[in-house]
C-alpha positions as CSV (number, residue, x, y, z in Angstrom):
1,M,0.0,0.0,0.0
2,E,1.3,3.4,-0.9
3,W,1.1,6.0,1.8
4,N,0.1,9.3,0.3
5,S,-1.3,12.3,2.2
6,S,-4.9,11.3,1.7
7,S,-4.4,7.7,3.0
8,I,-2.4,9.0,6.0
9,L,-5.2,11.5,6.7
10,F,-7.8,8.7,6.4
11,H,-5.9,6.5,8.9
12,R,-5.5,9.5,11.3
13,I,-9.3,10.1,11.2
14,V,-10.0,6.4,11.8
15,I,-7.6,6.4,14.8
16,M,-9.2,9.5,16.2
17,L,-12.7,8.0,15.8
18,K,-11.5,4.8,17.6
19,I,-10.0,6.9,20.4
20,E,-13.3,8.9,20.7
21,T,-15.3,5.6,20.8
22,I,-13.0,4.2,23.5
23,E,-13.3,7.4,25.5
24,E,-17.1,7.2,25.2
25,L,-17.1,3.6,26.4
26,E,-14.8,4.4,29.2
27,S,-17.2,7.1,30.3
28,K,-20.2,4.7,30.2
29,V,-18.2,2.1,32.2
30,V,-17.3,4.7,34.9
31,K,-21.0,5.7,35.1
32,A,-22.1,2.0,35.4
33,L,-19.6,1.4,38.2
34,E,-20.8,4.5,40.0
35,L,-24.4,3.3,39.7
36,I,-23.4,-0.2,41.0
37,Q,-21.7,1.4,44.0
38,D,-24.9,3.5,44.7
39,L,-26.9,0.3,44.6
40,R,-24.6,-1.5,46.9
41,T,-24.6,1.4,49.3
42,E,-28.4,1.5,49.3
43,N,-28.7,-2.3,49.6
44,A,-26.4,-2.2,52.7
45,R,-28.5,0.6,54.2
46,L,-31.7,-1.4,53.7
47,E,-30.1,-4.6,55.1
48,R,-28.9,-2.6,58.2
49,R,-32.4,-1.2,58.6
50,K,-34.0,-4.6,58.1
51,T,-31.8,-6.2,60.9
52,S,-32.1,-3.2,63.2
53,P,-34.0,-3.9,66.5
54,F,-35.8,-0.7,65.9
55,A,-37.0,-1.6,62.4
56,R,-40.7,-1.5,61.9
57,K,-42.4,-4.8,61.6
58,T,-44.8,-5.0,58.7
59,T,-48.0,-7.1,59.1
60,K,-49.4,-9.1,56.3
């Protein structure tokens, strides 16, 4: 393959798009991890409340 200025430009654009896609995915992964941590925190809070001697008993 001959590397002329247009093919070099094309490959640079492809690389830039790949980097942008990776950065977008990274951002989504970070957000997902933050949401998972929030869920774990809320679950732990609910578990503590459930096992607390002062927790309200629900009647069925």
